[in-house]
N, CA, C and O atoms as a GROMACS GRO file, in nm:
protein
  468
    1MET      N    1  10.270  11.272   3.212
    1MET     CA    2  10.241  11.433   3.160
    1MET      C    3  10.347  11.517   3.230
    1MET      O    4  10.412  11.446   3.305
    2LYS      N    5  10.394  11.672   3.233
    2LYS     CA    6  10.395  11.687   3.334
    2LYS      C    7  10.365  11.803   3.341
    2LYS      O    8  10.365  11.886   3.251
    3ALA      N    9  10.320  11.825   3.525
    3ALA     CA   10  10.260  11.960   3.535
    3ALA      C   11  10.338  12.043   3.558
    3ALA      O   12  10.441  12.033   3.625
    4THR      N   13  10.280  12.166   3.486
    4THR     CA   14  10.362  12.330   3.448
    4THR      C   15  10.363  12.375   3.584
    4THR      O   16  10.358  12.291   3.673
    5ALA      N   17  10.369  12.500   3.612
    5ALA     CA   18  10.367  12.590   3.734
    5ALA      C   19  10.228  12.673   3.703
    5ALA      O   20  10.158  12.576   3.677
    6ARG      N   21  10.136  12.790   3.688
    6ARG     CA   22  10.002  12.807   3.703
    6ARG      C   23  10.114  12.947   3.758
    6ARG      O   24  10.195  12.957   3.850
    7PRO      N   25  10.060  13.055   3.633
    7PRO     CA   26  10.148  13.166   3.680
    7PRO      C   27  10.051  13.247   3.713
    7PRO      O   28   9.944  13.270   3.657
    8ALA      N   29  10.138  13.329   3.901
    8ALA     CA   30  10.157  13.382   3.996
    8ALA      C   31  10.035  13.520   3.996
    8ALA      O   32  10.057  13.596   3.901
    9THR      N   33   9.924  13.558   4.078
    9THR     CA   34   9.869  13.676   4.093
    9THR      C   35   9.908  13.750   4.100
    9THR      O   36   9.906  13.754   3.977
   10ALA      N   37   9.955  13.840   4.126
   10ALA     CA   38  10.130  14.012   4.134
   10ALA      C   39  10.008  13.986   4.310
   10ALA      O   40   9.887  14.002   4.297
   11GLY      N   41  10.050  13.958   4.412
   11GLY     CA   42  10.032  14.026   4.511
   11GLY      C   43   9.999  13.913   4.625
   11GLY      O   44   9.985  13.946   4.742
   12ALA      N   45   9.982  13.711   4.563
   12ALA     CA   46   9.889  13.672   4.589
   12ALA      C   47   9.990  13.580   4.733
   12ALA      O   48  10.109  13.550   4.725
   13THR      N   49   9.899  13.552   4.853
   13THR     CA   50  10.003  13.400   4.895
   13THR      C   51  10.038  13.343   4.918
   13THR      O   52  10.016  13.253   4.836
   14ARG      N   53  10.146  13.284   5.048
   14ARG     CA   54  10.101  13.125   5.105
   14ARG      C   55  10.171  13.151   5.162
   14ARG      O   56  10.239  13.253   5.167
   15ALA      N   57  10.168  13.001   5.260
   15ALA     CA   58  10.238  12.995   5.390
   15ALA      C   59  10.391  12.877   5.445
   15ALA      O   60  10.402  12.756   5.463
   16CYS      N   61  10.480  12.993   5.454
   16CYS     CA   62  10.632  12.936   5.362
   16CYS      C   63  10.580  12.755   5.467
   16CYS      O   64  10.497  12.742   5.557
   17PRO      N   65  10.685  12.633   5.392
   17PRO     CA   66  10.619  12.547   5.460
   17PRO      C   67  10.729  12.530   5.586
   17PRO      O   68  10.669  12.482   5.682
   18HIS      N   69  10.818  12.545   5.606
   18HIS     CA   70  10.911  12.587   5.676
   18HIS      C   71  10.863  12.654   5.764
   18HIS      O   72  10.783  12.611   5.848
   19CYS      N   73  10.915  12.788   5.756
   19CYS     CA   74  10.878  12.881   5.838
   19CYS      C   75  10.706  12.915   5.961
   19CYS      O   76  10.678  12.928   6.080
   20LYS      N   77  10.640  12.913   5.832
   20LYS     CA   78  10.533  12.924   5.868
   20LYS      C   79  10.485  13.101   5.778
   20LYS      O   80  10.379  13.150   5.738
   21ALA      N   81  10.622  13.144   5.781
   21ALA     CA   82  10.578  13.350   5.697
   21ALA      C   83  10.535  13.308   5.542
   21ALA      O   84  10.559  13.224   5.456
   22THR      N   85  10.439  13.451   5.573
   22THR     CA   86  10.340  13.462   5.492
   22THR      C   87  10.425  13.561   5.397
   22THR      O   88  10.473  13.672   5.422
   23ILE      N   89  10.428  13.479   5.276
   23ILE     CA   90  10.560  13.461   5.216
   23ILE      C   91  10.417  13.485   5.014
   23ILE      O   92  10.298  13.454   5.005
   24LEU      N   93  10.525  13.554   4.888
   24LEU     CA   94  10.450  13.595   4.781
   24LEU      C   95  10.418  13.430   4.784
   24LEU      O   96  10.452  13.344   4.865
   25GLU      N   97  10.320  13.419   4.632
   25GLU     CA   98  10.325  13.261   4.625
   25GLU      C   99  10.452  13.260   4.474
   25GLU      O  100  10.522  13.163   4.443
   26SER      N  101  10.451  13.362   4.422
   26SER     CA  102  10.540  13.373   4.331
   26SER      C  103  10.692  13.277   4.354
   26SER      O  104  10.746  13.206   4.270
   27ALA      N  105  10.752  13.309   4.539
   27ALA     CA  106  10.924  13.326   4.546
   27ALA      C  107  10.949  13.160   4.583
   27ALA      O  108  10.902  13.094   4.676
   28ALA      N  109  10.980  13.147   4.546
   28ALA     CA  110  11.082  12.986   4.469
   28ALA      C  111  11.194  12.987   4.632
   28ALA      O  112  11.268  12.889   4.627
   29VAL      N  113  11.215  13.062   4.748
   29VAL     CA  114  11.296  13.039   4.771
   29VAL      C  115  11.268  13.179   4.904
   29VAL      O  116  11.297  13.298   4.886
   30CYS      N  117  11.205  13.116   5.037
   30CYS     CA  118  11.133  13.198   5.128
   30CYS      C  119  11.248  13.309   5.149
   30CYS      O  120  11.367  13.275   5.152
   31PRO      N  121  11.208  13.444   5.164
   31PRO     CA  122  11.276  13.497   5.208
   31PRO      C  123  11.292  13.511   5.342
   31PRO      O  124  11.388  13.583   5.374
   32ALA      N  125  11.208  13.450   5.459
   32ALA     CA  126  11.253  13.504   5.585
   32ALA      C  127  11.343  13.357   5.594
   32ALA      O  128  11.464  13.357   5.568
   33CYS      N  129  11.273  13.239   5.630
   33CYS     CA  130  11.428  13.134   5.656
   33CYS      C  131  11.516  13.104   5.529
   33CYS      O  132  11.635  13.084   5.553
   34ARG      N  133  11.491  13.099   5.448
   34ARG     CA  134  11.574  13.121   5.321
   34ARG      C  135  11.500  12.944   5.282
   34ARG      O  136  11.563  12.858   5.220
   35GLY      N  137  11.465  12.939   5.295
   35GLY     CA  138  11.395  12.803   5.209
   35GLY      C  139  11.360  12.704   5.094
   35GLY      O  140  11.266  12.727   5.018
   36HIS      N  141  11.441  12.588   5.082
   36HIS     CA  142  11.346  12.635   4.924
   36HIS      C  143  11.245  12.586   4.910
   36HIS      O  144  11.204  12.487   4.969
   37LEU      N  145  11.145  12.698   4.767
   37LEU     CA  146  11.010  12.649   4.786
   37LEU      C  147  10.996  12.494   4.714
   37LEU      O  148  10.928  12.401   4.756
   38ARG      N  149  11.058  12.494   4.625
   38ARG     CA  150  11.036  12.475   4.446
   38ARG      C  151  11.187  12.390   4.418
   38ARG      O  152  11.279  12.465   4.451
   39TYR      N  153  11.233  12.269   4.374
   39TYR     CA  154  11.317  12.235   4.376
   39TYR      C  155  11.342  12.126   4.190
   39TYR      O  156  11.386  12.017   4.153
   40ASP      N  157  11.277  12.252   4.131
   40ASP     CA  158  11.275  12.148   3.934
   40ASP      C  159  11.462  12.277   3.929
   40ASP      O  160  11.446  12.395   3.899
   41SER      N  161  11.553  12.245   3.948
   41SER     CA  162  11.597  12.385   4.048
   41SER      C  163  11.638  12.450   3.844
   41SER      O  164  11.637  12.559   3.787
   42ALA      N  165  11.664  12.317   3.807
   42ALA     CA  166  11.705  12.361   3.639
   42ALA      C  167  11.607  12.438   3.507
   42ALA      O  168  11.643  12.477   3.396
   43ALA      N  169  11.483  12.442   3.567
   43ALA     CA  170  11.383  12.496   3.488
   43ALA      C  171  11.301  12.617   3.540
   43ALA      O  172  11.211  12.678   3.484
   44GLN      N  173  11.375  12.643   3.703
   44GLN     CA  174  11.330  12.714   3.789
   44GLN      C  175  11.363  12.852   3.808
   44GLN      O  176  11.290  12.945   3.843
   45ALA      N  177  11.503  12.850   3.776
   45ALA     CA  178  11.611  12.911   3.744
   45ALA      C  179  11.571  13.032   3.622
   45ALA      O  180  11.558  13.154   3.617
   46ALA      N  181  11.565  12.966   3.570
   46ALA     CA  182  11.549  13.010   3.430
   46ALA      C  183  11.345  13.055   3.431
   46ALA      O  184  11.298  13.159   3.384
   47ASN      N  185  11.279  12.962   3.485
   47ASN     CA  186  11.189  13.055   3.542
   47ASN      C  187  11.171  13.129   3.585
   47ASN      O  188  11.092  13.214   3.543
   48ALA      N  189  11.262  13.138   3.742
   48ALA     CA  190  11.259  13.317   3.785
   48ALA      C  191  11.191  13.457   3.806
   48ALA      O  192  11.209  13.544   3.721
   49PRO      N  193  11.103  13.484   3.930
   49PRO     CA  194  11.103  13.619   3.796
   49PRO      C  195  11.220  13.733   3.832
   49PRO      O  196  11.260  13.748   3.947
   50GLU      N  197  11.248  13.778   3.767
   50GLU     CA  198  11.303  13.919   3.768
   50GLU      C  199  11.325  13.955   3.959
   50GLU      O  200  11.219  13.931   4.018
   51THR      N  201  11.397  13.988   4.019
   51THR     CA  202  11.406  14.098   4.079
   51THR      C  203  11.486  14.160   4.096
   51THR      O  204  11.584  14.146   4.023
   52HIS      N  205  11.489  14.269   4.210
   52HIS     CA  206  11.612  14.339   4.238
   52HIS      C  207  11.567  14.512   4.374
   52HIS      O  208  11.469  14.582   4.348
   53SER      N  209  11.630  14.534   4.460
   53SER     CA  210  11.609  14.670   4.548
   53SER      C  211  11.597  14.721   4.550
   53SER      O  212  11.679  14.810   4.570
   54PRO      N  213  11.412  14.749   4.524
   54PRO     CA  214  11.465  14.958   4.517
   54PRO      C  215  11.546  15.043   4.638
   54PRO      O  216  11.642  15.120   4.634
   55LEU      N  217  11.468  14.995   4.738
   55LEU     CA  218  11.490  15.035   4.871
   55LEU      C  219  11.568  14.960   4.973
   55LEU      O  220  11.520  14.854   5.013
   56ARG      N  221  11.721  15.012   5.038
   56ARG     CA  222  11.830  14.926   5.100
   56ARG      C  223  11.874  14.984   5.208
   56ARG      O  224  11.982  15.042   5.212
   57VAL      N  225  11.784  14.974   5.323
   57VAL     CA  226  11.861  15.054   5.487
   57VAL      C  227  11.901  15.005   5.613
   57VAL      O  228  11.858  14.925   5.696
   58GLU      N  229  12.039  15.113   5.595
   58GLU     CA  230  12.104  14.971   5.671
   58GLU      C  231  12.144  15.135   5.791
   58GLU      O  232  12.156  15.257   5.783
   59GLY      N  233  12.148  14.997   5.911
   59GLY     CA  234  12.203  15.162   6.051
   59GLY      C  235  12.217  15.068   6.147
   59GLY      O  236  12.158  14.960   6.144
   60ALA      N  237  12.316  15.113   6.263
   60ALA     CA  238  12.303  15.106   6.441
   60ALA      C  239  12.318  15.173   6.513
   60ALA      O  240  12.346  15.291   6.492
   61ILE      N  241  12.307  15.126   6.616
   61ILE     CA  242  12.259  15.190   6.745
   61ILE      C  243  12.433  15.170   6.814
   61ILE      O  244  12.546  15.170   6.765
   62ARG      N  245  12.381  15.157   6.934
   62ARG     CA  246  12.532  15.159   7.021
   62ARG      C  247  12.543  15.199   7.116
   62ARG      O  248  12.582  15.315   7.114
   63HIS      N  249  12.515  15.127   7.278
   63HIS     CA  250  12.486  15.175   7.341
   63HIS      C  251  12.615  15.328   7.418
   63HIS      O  252  12.686  15.358   7.321
   64PRO      N  253  12.630  15.360   7.461
   64PRO     CA  254  12.752  15.427   7.552
   64PRO      C  255  12.801  15.382   7.613
   64PRO      O  256  12.909  15.436   7.639
   65GLY      N  257  12.773  15.271   7.677
   65GLY     CA  258  12.851  15.268   7.812
   65GLY      C  259  12.844  15.312   7.926
   65GLY      O  260  12.914  15.272   8.019
   66GLU      N  261  12.717  15.442   7.935
   66GLU     CA  262  12.678  15.480   8.092
   66GLU      C  263  12.606  15.406   8.067
   66GLU      O  264  12.568  15.361   7.959
   67GLY      N  265  12.567  15.376   8.220
   67GLY     CA  266  12.459  15.398   8.247
   67GLY      C  267  12.353  15.211   8.300
   67GLY      O  268  12.423  15.125   8.353
   68PRO      N  269  12.214  15.182   8.280
   68PRO     CA  270  12.112  15.086   8.242
   68PRO      C  271  12.144  15.059   8.103
   68PRO      O  272  12.192  15.121   8.008
   69ALA      N  273  12.085  14.906   8.136
   69ALA     CA  274  12.131  14.864   7.924
   69ALA      C  275  11.983  14.890   7.888
   69ALA      O  276  11.882  14.902   7.957
   70TRP      N  277  12.014  14.894   7.706
   70TRP     CA  278  11.859  15.015   7.693
   70TRP      C  279  11.851  14.835   7.653
   70TRP      O  280  11.923  14.739   7.680
   71GLU      N  281  11.647  14.867   7.527
   71GLU     CA  282  11.615  14.781   7.603
   71GLU      C  283  11.509  14.815   7.409
   71GLU      O  284  11.451  14.920   7.383
   72TYR      N  285  11.516  14.720   7.333
   72TYR     CA  286  11.463  14.715   7.183
   72TYR      C  287  11.403  14.697   7.164
   72TYR      O  288  11.378  14.581   7.197
   73SER      N  289  11.268  14.781   7.076
   73SER     CA  290  11.209  14.708   6.951
   73SER      C  291  11.212  14.684   6.821
   73SER      O  292  11.110  14.735   6.773
   74MET      N  293  11.292  14.619   6.716
   74MET     CA  294  11.199  14.666   6.577
   74MET      C  295  11.056  14.665   6.519
   74MET      O  296  10.954  14.611   6.564
   75LEU      N  297  11.069  14.714   6.448
   75LEU     CA  298  10.884  14.717   6.445
   75LEU      C  299  10.916  14.798   6.335
   75LEU      O  300  10.987  14.898   6.331
   76LEU      N  301  10.826  14.714   6.203
   76LEU     CA  302  10.820  14.715   6.044
   76LEU      C  303  10.710  14.871   6.087
   76LEU      O  304  10.713  14.908   6.204
   77THR      N  305  10.652  14.922   6.021
   77THR     CA  306  10.514  15.025   5.937
   77THR      C  307  10.532  15.002   5.800
   77THR      O  308  10.644  14.994   5.749
   78ILE      N  309  10.383  14.988   5.711
   78ILE     CA  310  10.387  14.955   5.570
   78ILE      C  311  10.294  15.078   5.571
   78ILE      O  312  10.232  15.093   5.676
   79ARG      N  313  10.265  15.189   5.452
   79ARG     CA  314  10.141  15.253   5.466
   79ARG      C  315  10.202  15.247   5.251
   79ARG      O  316  10.297  15.224   5.177
   80ASN      N  317  10.013  15.298   5.256
   80ASN     CA  318  10.008  15.332   5.121
   80ASN      C  319  10.003  15.451   5.048
   80ASN      O  320  10.009  15.547   5.125
   81ALA      N  321   9.995  15.484   4.935
   81ALA     CA  322   9.976  15.601   4.911
   81ALA      C  323   9.921  15.710   4.949
   81ALA      O  324   9.932  15.811   4.880
   82ARG      N  325   9.834  15.708   5.094
   82ARG     CA  326   9.708  15.796   5.144
   82ARG      C  327   9.750  15.804   5.270
   82ARG      O  328   9.698  15.889   5.342
   83GLY      N  329   9.855  15.716   5.326
   83GLY     CA  330   9.891  15.726   5.417
   83GLY      C  331   9.915  15.607   5.536
   83GLY      O  332   9.977  15.590   5.641
   84GLU      N  333   9.807  15.527   5.430
   84GLU     CA  334   9.717  15.437   5.596
   84GLU      C  335   9.758  15.318   5.599
   84GLU      O  336   9.769  15.253   5.496
   85GLU      N  337   9.790  15.270   5.723
   85GLU     CA  338   9.816  15.131   5.812
   85GLU      C  339   9.789  15.009   5.694
   85GLU      O  340   9.670  14.982   5.678
   86VAL      N  341   9.866  14.949   5.629
   86VAL     CA  342   9.787  14.850   5.559
   86VAL      C  343   9.887  14.753   5.668
   86VAL      O  344   9.828  14.660   5.724
   87ALA      N  345  10.026  14.772   5.696
   87ALA     CA  346  10.071  14.642   5.740
   87ALA      C  347  10.180  14.697   5.870
   87ALA      O  348  10.278  14.765   5.840
   88ARG      N  349  10.153  14.662   6.008
   88ARG     CA  350  10.237  14.701   6.080
   88ARG      C  351  10.308  14.585   6.228
   88ARG      O  352  10.283  14.584   6.349
   89GLN      N  353  10.404  14.498   6.139
   89GLN     CA  354  10.463  14.428   6.274
   89GLN      C  355  10.600  14.377   6.337
   89GLN      O  356  10.686  14.335   6.259
   90LEU      N  357  10.620  14.379   6.442
   90LEU     CA  358  10.729  14.426   6.572
   90LEU      C  359  10.760  14.309   6.472
   90LEU      O  360  10.678  14.224   6.436
   91VAL      N  361  10.907  14.320   6.427
   91VAL     CA  362  11.058  14.195   6.285
   91VAL      C  363  11.096  14.125   6.524
   91VAL      O  364  11.108  14.007   6.557
   92GLY      N  365  11.101  14.224   6.604
   92GLY     CA  366  11.221  14.178   6.675
   92GLY      C  367  11.258  14.266   6.783
   92GLY      O  368  11.263  14.390   6.780
   93VAL      N  369  11.289  14.167   6.903
   93VAL     CA  370  11.295  14.243   7.059
   93VAL      C  371  11.452  14.250   7.127
   93VAL      O  372  11.508  14.165   7.058
   94GLY      N  373  11.524  14.286   7.193
   94GLY     CA  374  11.609  14.249   7.264
   94GLY      C  375  11.714  14.399   7.392
   94GLY      O  376  11.647  14.462   7.474
   95ALA      N  377  11.743  14.403   7.390
   95ALA     CA  378  11.894  14.443   7.508
   95ALA      C  379  12.017  14.452   7.416
   95ALA      O  380  12.058  14.382   7.323
   96LEU      N  381  12.060  14.563   7.478
   96LEU     CA  382  12.190  14.631   7.421
   96LEU      C  383  12.261  14.663   7.595
   96LEU      O  384  12.212  14.749   7.668
   97GLN      N  385  12.368  14.586   7.633
   97GLN     CA  386  12.414  14.627   7.716
   97GLN      C  387  12.559  14.721   7.713
   97GLN      O  388  12.636  14.688   7.623
   98PRO      N  389  12.600  14.820   7.792
   98PRO     CA  390  12.647  14.950   7.779
   98PRO      C  391  12.762  14.833   7.700
   98PRO      O  392  12.787  14.713   7.716
   99ASN      N  393  12.807  14.930   7.618
   99ASN     CA  394  12.956  14.929   7.499
   99ASN      C  395  12.881  14.816   7.379
   99ASN      O  396  12.957  14.788   7.287
  100GLU      N  397  12.762  14.761   7.375
  100GLU     CA  398  12.705  14.728   7.266
  100GLU      C  399  12.671  14.757   7.200
  100GLU      O  400  12.633  14.874   7.202
  101GLU      N  401  12.650  14.661   7.060
  101GLU     CA  402  12.640  14.738   6.957
  101GLU      C  403  12.496  14.638   6.865
  101GLU      O  404  12.521  14.523   6.828
  102ARG      N  405  12.383  14.688   6.843
  102ARG     CA  406  12.363  14.685   6.680
  102ARG      C  407  12.280  14.693   6.548
  102ARG      O  408  12.193  14.767   6.501
  103THR      N  409  12.341  14.594   6.517
  103THR     CA  410  12.238  14.692   6.309
  103THR      C  411  12.108  14.636   6.298
  103THR      O  412  12.033  14.570   6.370
  104PHE      N  413  12.108  14.669   6.221
  104PHE     CA  414  11.923  14.645   6.149
  104PHE      C  415  11.924  14.729   6.020
  104PHE      O  416  11.965  14.845   6.018
  105THR      N  417  11.873  14.657   5.902
  105THR     CA  418  11.879  14.552   5.732
  105THR      C  419  11.766  14.682   5.777
  105THR      O  420  11.750  14.740   5.885
  106LEU      N  421  11.709  14.695   5.663
  106LEU     CA  422  11.580  14.655   5.653
  106LEU      C  423  11.587  14.675   5.430
  106LEU      O  424  11.599  14.763   5.344
  107SER      N  425  11.573  14.552   5.440
  107SER     CA  426  11.543  14.576   5.235
  107SER      C  427  11.427  14.523   5.184
  107SER      O  428  11.366  14.422   5.219
  108VAL      N  429  11.403  14.601   5.099
  108VAL     CA  430  11.217  14.572   5.028
  108VAL      C  431  11.326  14.597   4.829
  108VAL      O  432  11.386  14.679   4.759
  109GLU      N  433  11.250  14.368   4.845
  109GLU     CA  434  11.266  14.327   4.703
  109GLU      C  435  11.125  14.323   4.597
  109GLU      O  436  11.034  14.245   4.628
  110VAL      N  437  11.111  14.394   4.494
  110VAL     CA  438  10.980  14.395   4.388
  110VAL      C  439  11.101  14.280   4.277
  110VAL      O  440  11.220  14.267   4.251
  111SER      N  441  10.970  14.224   4.244
  111SER     CA  442  10.977  14.092   4.118
  111SER      C  443  10.797  14.147   4.011
  111SER      O  444  10.694  14.198   4.054
  112ALA      N  445  10.823  14.119   3.921
  112ALA     CA  446  10.694  14.102   3.866
  112ALA      C  447  10.667  13.975   3.838
  112ALA      O  448  10.768  13.938   3.779
  113PRO      N  449  10.572  13.858   3.844
  113PRO     CA  450  10.521  13.756   3.833
  113PRO      C  451  10.514  13.697   3.718
  113PRO      O  452  10.536  13.583   3.677
  114GLY      N  453  10.460  13.844   3.653
  114GLY     CA  454  10.463  13.792   3.449
  114GLY      C  455  10.612  13.756   3.377
  114GLY      O  456  10.648  13.680   3.287
  115ARG      N  457  10.690  13.868   3.481
  115ARG     CA  458  10.801  13.879   3.345
  115ARG      C  459  10.958  13.773   3.430
  115ARG      O  460  10.961  13.780   3.553
  116ARG      N  461  11.049  13.704   3.375
  116ARG     CA  462  11.099  13.595   3.344
  116ARG      C  463  11.286  13.620   3.337
  116ARG      O  464  11.323  13.574   3.230
  117ARG      N  465  11.338  13.645   3.373
  117ARG     CA  466  11.441  13.663   3.378
  117ARG      C  467  11.526  13.560   3.170
  117ARG      O  468  11.646  13.563   3.144
   0.00000   0.00000   0.00000
């Protein structure tokens, strides 16, 4: 008897077995480490939730070349419709030496766990 995957509850989470990031239970690939989580590839591809990115923002910062190095902190904050903070996470930190540049990209992927391709 072949086991079938139960449908995920929208918003249900689990830990990625590779990087331990908190991810959606419905994910077939971890968005953090890109590790594959399910290996029934043909069936999984047919049943993968339909996803799209309604939000993608990219920007760059450049040290002007004069003065000491800059330090930066990449902070992500999620707020609900009432403006209340739901999540806040420090994504990364680093430094920019004179004339160095860093590009930051934020994308939000959405899917409906019950809707399949």
